[in-house]
C-alpha positions in Angstrom: 14.3 5.9 -25.1 12.1 8.4 -23.4 13.0 11.2 -25.8 11.7 9.4 -28.9 8.3 8.4 -30.4 4.7 8.8 -29.2 5.7 7.8 -25.6 8.1 10.8 -25.3 8.3 12.2 -21.8 11.0 14.9 -22.3 12.7 16.6 -25.3 16.3 16.1 -26.3 17.1 19.7 -25.2 19.2 19.1 -22.1 18.1 22.4 -20.6 14.6 21.0 -20.2 14.1 19.2 -16.9 12.2 15.9 -16.6 8.6 16.4 -15.4 7.9 16.6 -11.7 4.7 16.2 -9.6 4.5 20.0 -9.5 4.5 20.1 -13.3 1.8 17.5 -13.5 -0.4 19.4 -11.0 0.0 22.6 -12.9 -0.5 20.9 -16.3 3.0 22.1 -17.2 4.3 18.7 -18.6 3.8 19.2 -22.3 4.3 15.5 -23.3 2.4 13.8 -20.4 -1.2 13.6 -21.7 -0.1 12.6 -25.2 2.1 9.8 -23.9 -0.6 8.5 -21.5 -3.1 8.5 -24.5 -0.6 6.5 -26.5 0.0 3.9 -23.8 -3.8 3.7 -23.1 -4.5 2.7 -26.7 -1.6 0.3 -26.6 -3.0 -1.2 -23.5 -6.4 -1.8 -25.2 -4.6 -3.5 -28.1 -2.6 -5.7 -25.8 -5.6 -6.7 -23.7 -7.6 -7.7 -26.8 -4.6 -10.0 -27.8 -4.2 -11.3 -24.3 -0.6 -10.0 -24.0 1.1 -8.7 -20.8 3.6 -5.8 -20.4 6.2 -6.5 -17.7 8.3 -3.4 -16.9 11.9 -3.5 -15.5 13.1 0.1 -15.2 16.6 1.1 -14.1 16.2 4.8 -13.3 14.0 6.5 -10.7 12.7 9.3 -12.9 13.7 9.1 -16.6 11.9 6.0 -17.9 8.3 7.2 -18.0 6.7 4.6 -15.7 4.0 7.2 -14.8 3.0 7.3 -18.4 3.3 3.5 -19.0 1.3 2.8 -15.8 -2.0 2.5 -17.6 -0.7 -0.2 -20.1 1.1 -2.2 -17.4 -1.8 -2.1 -14.9 -4.5 -3.0 -17.5 -2.5 -6.0 -18.8 -1.7 -7.1 -15.3 2.0 -6.8 -15.8 4.8 -6.9 -13.2 6.8 -3.8 -12.5 10.3 -3.4 -10.9 11.9 0.0 -10.5 15.6 0.1 -9.4 18.4 2.6 -9.4 20.4 0.6 -12.0 20.6 -2.8 -13.7 23.5 -3.6 -11.5 21.4 -3.1 -8.3 20.3 -6.2 -6.4 16.7 -5.1 -6.6 16.7 -5.6 -10.4 19.0 -8.6 -10.5 17.3 -10.6 -7.8 13.8 -9.7 -9.0 14.6 -10.8 -12.5 15.9 -14.1 -11.2 12.8 -14.6 -9.1 10.6 -14.3 -12.2 12.0 -17.6 -13.5 12.1 -19.6 -10.3 10.0 -22.8 -9.8 8.6 -24.6 -6.8 8.0 -22.9 -3.5 9.7 -19.7 -4.6 7.7 -19.3 -7.8 5.4 -16.3 -8.3 2.5 -18.6 -9.3 1.9 -16.7 -12.6 -1.3 -17.6 -14.5 -2.7 -16.1 -17.6 -5.8 -15.3 -19.6 -8.0 -14.6 -16.6 -11.6 -13.4 -16.4 -13.5 -12.2 -13.4 -17.3 -11.9 -13.3 -19.4 -10.7 -10.4 -23.0 -11.4 -9.6 -24.8 -9.8 -6.6 -28.1 -9.2 -4.9 -30.4 -6.6 -6.6 -29.9 -3.9 -4.0 -26.1 -3.9 -4.5 -24.5 -2.1 -7.4 -20.9 -2.4 -8.6 -18.9 0.9 -8.8 -15.8 -0.7 -10.2 -12.4 -2.3 -9.5 -9.0 -0.9 -8.6 -6.2 -3.3 -9.6 -4.5 -5.0 -12.5 -7.5 -5.6 -14.8 -9.5 -4.2 -17.7 -13.2 -3.7 -18.1 -14.9 -6.1 -20.5 -17.8 -3.6 -20.8 -20.4 -6.2 -20.0 -23.5 -4.3 -19.1 -26.0 -5.5 -16.5 -28.4 -4.4 -13.8 -25.9 -4.2 -10.9 -23.9 -1.3 -12.3 -23.7 1.8 -10.2 -23.8 5.4 -11.5 -20.6 6.4 -9.7 -17.6 4.8 -11.4 -14.4 3.9 -9.6 -11.4 2.6 -11.6 -12.5 0.0 -14.2 -16.3 0.3 -14.0 -19.5 0.3 -16.1 -19.2 -3.5 -16.3 -19.8 -6.8 -14.4 -16.9 -8.6 -16.0 -13.2 -7.9 -16.2 -10.2 -9.3 -18.1 -7.0 -10.3 -16.2 -4.3 -11.0 -18.8 -2.0 -12.1 -16.0 -2.4 -12.9 -12.3 -0.3 -14.4 -9.6 -0.8 -15.9 -6.1 -0.6 -12.4 -4.5 -3.0 -10.6 -7.0 -5.6 -8.8 -5.0 -8.3 -6.6 -6.6 -10.4 -4.0 -4.7 -14.1 -4.1 -5.7 -16.2 -1.1 -4.7 -20.0 -1.6 -4.2 -22.8 0.8 -3.7 -25.9 0.0 -1.7 -29.0 1.3 -3.5 -32.3 0.1 -2.2 -34.9 -0.7 -4.9 -37.7 1.7 -5.8 -39.7 0.9 -2.7 -39.1 3.0 0.4 -38.3 0.0 2.5 -34.6 -0.7 3.3 -33.2 -3.9 1.8 -33.2 -5.6 5.2 -37.0 -5.3 5.6 -37.8 -7.3 2.5 -35.0 -10.0 2.4 -32.6 -10.3 5.3 -30.0 -12.2 3.1 -27.6 -10.7 0.5 -25.2 -12.5 -1.7 -22.1 -11.8 -3.8 -20.6 -14.3 -6.2 -17.2 -14.1 -7.8 -16.4 -16.2 -10.8 -12.6 -16.3 -11.7 -11.4 -18.3 -14.6 -7.8 -18.5 -15.7 -5.1 -20.8 -17.4 -2.2 -22.2 -15.5 1.3 -22.2 -17.2 0.7 -25.9 -17.9 -2.3 -25.0 -20.1 -4.9 -26.2 -17.6 -8.2 -24.2 -17.5 -9.4 -23.4 -14.0 -12.6 -21.9 -12.7 -12.9 -20.7 -9.1 -16.3 -19.7 -7.8 -16.6 -17.9 -4.5 -20.1 -17.2 -3.1 -20.5 -15.0 0.0 -23.7 -14.6 1.8 -24.4 -12.1 4.6 -27.4 -10.7 6.5 -28.5 -7.1 6.0 -28.0 -5.1 9.1 -29.9 -2.0 10.1 -27.0 0.5 10.8 -28.9 2.0 13.8 -30.1 -1.3 15.4 -27.4 -3.7 14.4 -24.3 -1.6 14.8 -22.7 -4.2 17.1 -22.9 -6.7 14.3 -21.3 -4.3 11.9 -18.5 -3.6 14.4 -17.7 -7.3 14.8 -17.4 -7.7 11.0 -14.9 -4.8 10.5 -11.5 -5.8 9.2 -9.1 -3.0 10.0 -6.2 -4.0 7.7 -8.5 -4.5 4.7 -10.3 -1.2 5.4 -7.0 0.7 5.6 -5.9 -0.8 2.2 -9.2 0.0 0.6 -8.9 3.6 1.8 -5.3 3.8 0.6 -6.2 2.5 -2.9 -9.2 4.8 -3.2 -7.2 7.8 -1.9 -4.4 7.2 -4.5 -6.9 6.9 -7.3 -8.6 10.1 -6.3 -5.2 11.9 -6.1 -4.6 10.9 -9.8 -8.1 11.5 -11.1 -9.5 14.6 -9.2 -8.0 18.0 -9.7 -7.0 19.8 -6.5 -7.9 16.8 -4.4 -6.8 17.2 -0.7 -5.9 13.7 0.3 -5.1 14.5 3.9 -8.3 16.3 4.5 -10.4 13.6 2.8 -8.8 10.9 5.0 -9.2 12.9 8.2 -12.9 13.7 7.4 -13.7 10.0 6.8 -11.9 8.9 10.0 -13.7 11.6 12.1 -17.0 10.4 10.6 -16.2 6.8 11.4 -15.2 7.6 15.0 -18.2 9.8 15.6 -20.5 7.0 14.4 -18.9 3.9 16.1 -17.0 5.4 19.1 -18.3 5.4 22.6 -18.3 8.9 24.2 -20.3 11.6 25.9 -21.0 14.6 23.7 -18.4 17.3 23.9 -16.2 15.3 26.3 -13.0 14.1 24.6 -11.7 12.4 27.7 -14.7 10.0 27.6 -13.9 8.8 24.0 -13.2 5.1 23.5 -13.0 2.9 20.4 -14.1 -0.8 20.2 -11.0 -3.1 19.8 -12.3 -3.9 16.2 -11.6 -0.2 15.3 -8.7 0.6 17.7 -5.9 0.2 15.1 -7.6 2.0 12.3 -6.7 5.5 13.3 -3.0 4.4 13.5 -3.2 3.1 10.0 -4.7 6.4 8.8 -2.0 8.3 10.6 0.7 6.3 8.8 -1.1 6.5 5.5 -1.2 10.3 5.8 2.6 10.3 6.1 3.3 7.5 3.5 4.7 7.9 0.0 1.2 7.3 -1.4 0.0 10.6 0.0 3.2 12.7 0.5 4.6 12.6 -3.0 6.8 15.7 -2.9 10.0 13.8 -2.3 9.5 11.3 -5.1 9.5 11.4 -8.9 6.2 10.7 -10.8 7.7 7.4 -11.8 8.4 6.3 -8.2 4.9 7.3 -7.1 3.4 5.4 -10.1 5.5 2.4 -9.1 4.4 2.5 -5.4 0.7 2.8 -6.4 0.8 0.0 -8.9 2.2 -2.4 -6.2 -0.3 -1.0 -3.6 -3.1 -1.8 -6.1 -2.1 -5.4 -6.8 -0.5 -6.9 -3.7 -2.2 -9.0 -1.0 -3.8 -7.3 2.1 -0.8 -8.4 4.3 1.7 -6.8 1.9 -0.3 -3.7 1.2 -0.8 -3.1 5.0 3.0 -3.3 5.5 3.4 -0.6 2.7 1.1 1.7 4.7 2.3 0.8 8.2 5.7 -1.0 8.3 6.4 -3.7 10.8 9.3 -3.2 13.3 11.1 -6.0 15.2 13.5 -5.4 18.1 16.5 -7.6 19.0 18.4 -7.3 22.3 20.3 -9.4 24.9 17.6 -8.9 27.4 14.7 -10.5 25.5 14.0 -12.7 22.4 13.1 -10.9 19.1 9.8 -9.2 19.6 7.5 -6.6 17.7 8.3 -3.0 18.7 6.2 0.1 18.4 6.7 2.0 15.2 8.0 4.9 17.3 11.3 6.8 17.8 11.1 5.7 21.4 11.9 2.1 20.2 15.4 3.1 19.3 17.9 2.1 22.0 21.7 2.1 22.0 21.9 -1.6 23.0 19.4 -3.1 20.5 19.0 -3.8 16.8 15.8 -2.9 14.9 14.5 -4.6 11.8 12.1 -2.5 9.7 10.0 -4.0 6.9 8.3 -1.4 4.8 7.8 -3.8 1.8 9.9 -1.7 -0.7 12.9 -1.7 1.7 14.1 -3.8 4.6 16.2 -1.9 7.1 18.6 -3.3 9.8 19.4 -0.6 12.3 22.1 -1.0 14.9 22.0 1.0 18.1 25.0 3.1 18.9 26.5 0.7 21.5 25.9 -2.3 19.2 27.6 -0.5 16.3 30.7 0.3 18.4 31.0 -3.2 19.7 30.7 -4.5 16.1 33.3 -2.1 14.8 35.7 -3.3 17.6 35.3 -6.9 16.3 33.7 -8.4 19.5 31.7 -10.8 17.3 34.9 -12.4 16.2 36.0 -13.4 19.7 34.9 -16.9 21.0 33.8 -15.5 24.4 31.3 -13.2 22.6 29.3 -15.8 20.7 26.0 -14.4 22.1 26.9 -11.0 20.5 27.6 -12.7 17.2 24.3 -14.5 17.3 22.5 -11.2 18.1 24.1 -9.6 15.0 23.1 -12.6 12.8 19.5 -12.9 13.9 18.1 -9.8 12.1 20.2 -10.7 9.0 18.6 -14.1 8.9 15.1 -12.7 9.3 15.7 -10.0 6.6 16.9 -12.7 4.2 13.7 -14.7 4.9 11.6 -11.6 4.0 13.6 -10.8 0.9 13.4 -14.5 -0.3 9.6 -14.5 -0.2 8.9 -11.1 -1.9 8.6 -9.7 -5.4 9.9 -7.2 -6.3 12.9 -8.0 -4.1 13.1 -5.2 -1.5 16.2 -3.0 -1.0 18.3 -4.1 2.0 19.7 -1.2 4.0 22.1 -1.9 6.9 22.8 1.2 9.0 23.8 2.5 12.4 22.3 5.0 14.7 23.3 8.6 13.7 24.6 7.3 10.3 23.5 8.8 7.0 21.4 5.7 6.1 19.5 5.9 9.4 17.0 8.2 7.5 15.4 5.0 6.0 14.2 4.1 9.5 13.6 7.5 11.0 11.3 8.6 8.1 8.9 5.8 9.1 8.8 6.2 12.8 6.2 8.1 14.8 7.9 11.4 15.9 7.0 11.2 19.6 10.4 12.8 20.4 11.3 15.9 18.2 13.6 18.9 18.7 10.7 20.6 20.5 10.5 18.0 23.3 14.0 16.6 23.6 13.9 16.8 27.4 11.5 13.8 27.5 14.0 11.5 25.7 15.2 8.2 27.2 19.0 7.7 27.3 20.4 6.2 24.1 17.2 7.0 22.2 16.9 9.3 19.2 15.1 12.4 18.1 13.4 13.3 14.8 13.9 16.8 13.4 10.4 17.4 12.1 7.3 19.6 12.6 5.0 16.7 11.9 2.4 15.9 14.6 3.0 12.7 16.6 0.4 9.9 16.8 -0.5 11.1 20.3 -1.3 14.7 19.2 -3.2 13.3 16.1 -5.3 11.1 18.3 -6.1 13.9 20.7 -7.3 16.1 17.8 -9.4 13.1 16.5 -11.1 12.6 19.9 -11.9 16.3 20.2 -13.5 16.5 16.7 -15.3 13.1 16.9 -17.2 14.1 20.1 -18.3 17.5 18.9 -22.1 17.9 19.0 
C-alpha cells in the first residue's frame, strides 16, 4: 500500500491529504523525493536484470504512479490507470495484454538501441521507455535531454507502437566552415536488436542520409522536409520533460516563444503588417497543434492528480506519432442524415442538434448526440421499421468507436452523452471555444456555447501574426 515502506507517498494519518501538483511545485510533499529515489534505484536493479515493471492502477490519485514513473519508464513497462478494477478500462486492457494474432501488442524483450552519426551531429539524449547504457563516444552533446551521455540504450521491453524521441545537436567541427561547406552529406544510423517472444534474436538497422542545407539559402528545402505531426509530438514530449525537470518552468510561454520564432523565420510577410502574413502549407497546421497542446492535460495540470499527469506523460512518451498526435489534438467525426461520416473541425461550431459527433482523444472516446437526435432516440424512433435510417445513424458511430477501442492499448474510456448533459463536458473541454458567453449572438441555431475565458484559435492566430511580423 502507498502508506508503507520506502515507496510511501502519504502517512496513515487520515487528516493528511494526498500530495497534489501544488505541493510538488512548492516542495511540500514530504515523501515524494524519497519515494522517487527508491524507485530510481529499483529501476536500475531491474534494468540490469532485464526485468520489466508493468503497472495496473485502480485509483486516480492514491497509488503513487508519479513516484513509480521512473521505474516503469526505464524498464519499458506498460501502464494502465483506471478508476477501479471493475472498470472496462482495466478489464479490457488486461485481456488485451494476453491476446494473440492481429490484436496482439507485439511485445518483444531485451532490446538494445545504438546510434551512429556524422561527426558534426551530437546526441543530446532520448525521451521514452529506455535506459542509458552509459556508452561514451564522440557524438555526445554537452546538453543532456532525458536519457543522455551515451550512444547506446537498453529497452527491456518494446512493442509495435514503441516510439522514442532522439534529440540531436548540430555542432560544426573546430573549423569555422559550416558542415555543408565540407561535406554535403550527413548520415544517421540506428541499430535496434531485440528478442521476440519465441526466442528469436532480431537486428534491425536503419540508415538515413540527408544533405546539409544552408538555412539562409536552402530554406525551401527545409520547409518541404518539415513533418508537422512529428514536430508537435517532439515539442510536447520536450515540454513535458522540462515541466518535470526545470523549476518554475513556464510551459505556455516557452511554447509561444518557439512558435513565434518559427513563424518569424519561415512565414511570408511584410514587416509590421500582420494582414500580409501567410504560412507555407507544410507549416499551416503546426500553430493549431501548439494551440491544442497549450490547452491539453500535458500542460494544464491543475485539474489532474500527479498520478494522472504521470500516466498521460508516460503514454505520450512511448506511443506512435499517430497516437501521440491524437492525444495533443483529438480527431472529430460528424454523422448526419445529410452527408456520409466526415471529419469535423475541432470547434464548438461543429455541434448541431441534428448530428452525432465522435471524438477520439486517445484516453477517451466520446459519442455525443445533438439535442434533436437525443430526443428522437428517447422517443424510441430507432425501434420503428420506418425509421431504419435513424437506427443506422445511431449505430454508425458506435461501430467506429468499437473499432478504435479494439485497436488501442490501454483501452480508452467510452463516454456516450447528449447535448446539455453532464457528460458532455468530455467533448466541450476539447473543442475550440469560438462561441463563449461573451459572443453568444454569433451562434448558429442548435449549436452550443462554452463557458470559458480561454482565447479561441482565431484570437490566438491573430496574436501570433502580430508578434511574428514585428521588426
